C-alpha positions as CSV (number, residue, x, y, z in Angstrom):
1,X,-10.4,-89.3,230.6
2,X,-12.0,-85.9,231.1
3,X,-10.1,-83.2,229.4
4,X,-12.5,-80.3,230.0
5,X,-14.7,-79.6,233.0
6,X,-17.2,-76.7,233.6
7,X,-15.8,-73.9,235.6
8,X,-16.4,-73.7,239.3
9,X,-15.8,-69.9,239.4
10,X,-12.4,-69.7,237.9
11,X,-11.5,-66.3,236.4
12,X,-8.9,-64.6,234.2
13,X,-8.1,-61.1,235.2
14,X,-6.2,-58.7,232.9
15,X,-4.2,-55.7,233.9
16,X,-1.4,-53.6,232.4
17,X,1.7,-52.1,234.0
18,X,4.2,-49.4,233.2
19,X,7.0,-51.9,232.9
20,X,8.3,-55.4,233.5
21,X,9.6,-54.8,237.0
22,X,6.2,-53.6,238.2
23,X,4.5,-56.5,236.5
24,X,6.8,-59.0,238.1
25,X,6.4,-57.4,241.5
26,X,2.6,-57.5,241.3
27,X,2.5,-61.1,240.1
28,X,5.0,-62.4,242.7
29,X,3.1,-60.7,245.5
30,X,-0.3,-62.0,244.4
31,X,1.0,-65.6,243.9
32,X,2.8,-65.5,247.3
33,X,-0.4,-64.4,249.0
34,X,-2.4,-67.1,247.2
35,X,-4.7,-64.5,245.6
36,X,-3.8,-65.8,242.1
37,X,-2.5,-69.2,241.0
38,X,-0.4,-67.8,238.2
39,X,0.4,-64.7,236.3
40,X,1.7,-64.3,232.8
41,X,3.6,-61.2,231.7
42,X,3.4,-60.3,228.1
43,X,5.2,-57.4,226.4
44,X,6.1,-54.9,225.9
45,X,2.8,-54.0,224.2
46,X,1.8,-50.6,222.8
47,X,-1.3,-49.1,224.4
48,X,-3.1,-46.2,222.8
49,X,-5.7,-44.5,224.9
50,X,-7.2,-41.2,226.0
51,X,-6.3,-40.0,229.5
52,X,-7.5,-36.7,231.0
53,X,-8.3,-35.4,227.5
54,X,-5.0,-36.2,225.9
55,X,-4.3,-39.0,223.4
56,X,-1.5,-41.2,224.8
57,X,0.7,-43.9,223.3
58,X,2.8,-45.8,225.8
59,X,4.7,-49.1,226.1
60,X,3.1,-51.3,228.8
61,X,3.3,-54.9,229.9
62,X,0.1,-57.0,229.9
63,X,-0.5,-59.2,232.9
64,X,-2.8,-62.2,232.7
65,X,-3.9,-63.5,236.2
66,X,-5.7,-66.7,237.1
67,X,-7.9,-66.7,240.2
68,X,-11.3,-67.7,241.6
69,X,-14.5,-65.8,242.0
70,X,-14.3,-66.2,245.8
71,X,-10.8,-64.6,245.9
72,X,-11.7,-61.7,243.4
73,X,-12.6,-59.0,245.8
74,X,-9.5,-59.4,248.0
75,X,-7.3,-59.9,244.9
76,X,-8.5,-56.8,243.1
77,X,-8.2,-54.7,246.2
78,X,-4.6,-55.9,246.7
79,X,-3.8,-55.4,243.0
80,X,-5.2,-51.8,243.1
81,X,-3.2,-51.1,246.3
82,X,0.1,-52.4,244.8
83,X,-0.4,-50.8,241.3
84,X,1.3,-47.5,240.4
85,X,-1.6,-46.3,238.2
86,X,-4.2,-43.9,239.4
87,X,-6.8,-45.9,237.5
88,X,-5.4,-49.4,236.8
89,X,-7.0,-51.7,234.2
90,X,-8.7,-54.6,236.1
91,X,-10.8,-56.6,233.7
92,X,-12.4,-59.9,234.8
93,X,-13.2,-62.7,232.3
94,X,-15.1,-65.8,233.3
95,X,-13.6,-69.2,232.5
96,X,-16.3,-71.5,231.1
97,X,-14.3,-74.7,231.2
98,X,-10.7,-75.9,231.3
99,X,-8.3,-78.9,231.5
100,X,-9.4,-80.8,234.7
101,X,-5.9,-81.1,236.2
102,X,-5.2,-77.4,235.6
103,X,-8.5,-76.3,237.0
104,X,-7.8,-78.4,240.2
105,X,-4.3,-76.9,240.4
106,X,-5.7,-73.4,240.1
107,X,-8.2,-74.0,242.9
108,X,-5.6,-75.5,245.1
109,X,-3.2,-72.6,244.6
110,X,-5.7,-69.9,245.4
111,X,-6.8,-71.5,248.7
112,X,-6.1,-69.6,251.9
113,X,-3.3,-71.3,253.8
114,X,-1.7,-72.9,250.7
115,X,2.1,-73.0,251.4
């Protein structure tokens, strides 16, 4: 039984939101539109960053999205359009390998026309 298979372009995308409501709205929309197979919402987390010259400390929710390389451009454009931030975090991490059944599920649920 094969437990791990090489990636065929699967990706993990990270973003943060101002709150849980926004995170849930973003994930639900992206899943409904088959742009991501799944999104995990973690938080609240504390983010410390510099914005427009000021040091900021804010509560945020981390969102972990699973998608495919061939859906990335459309997904990231949609995410940016839905997001409340002027400059949303959109970080893309490649998946090198994963559990075969999960990888198949991810690909199936990010296909155009999936119900």
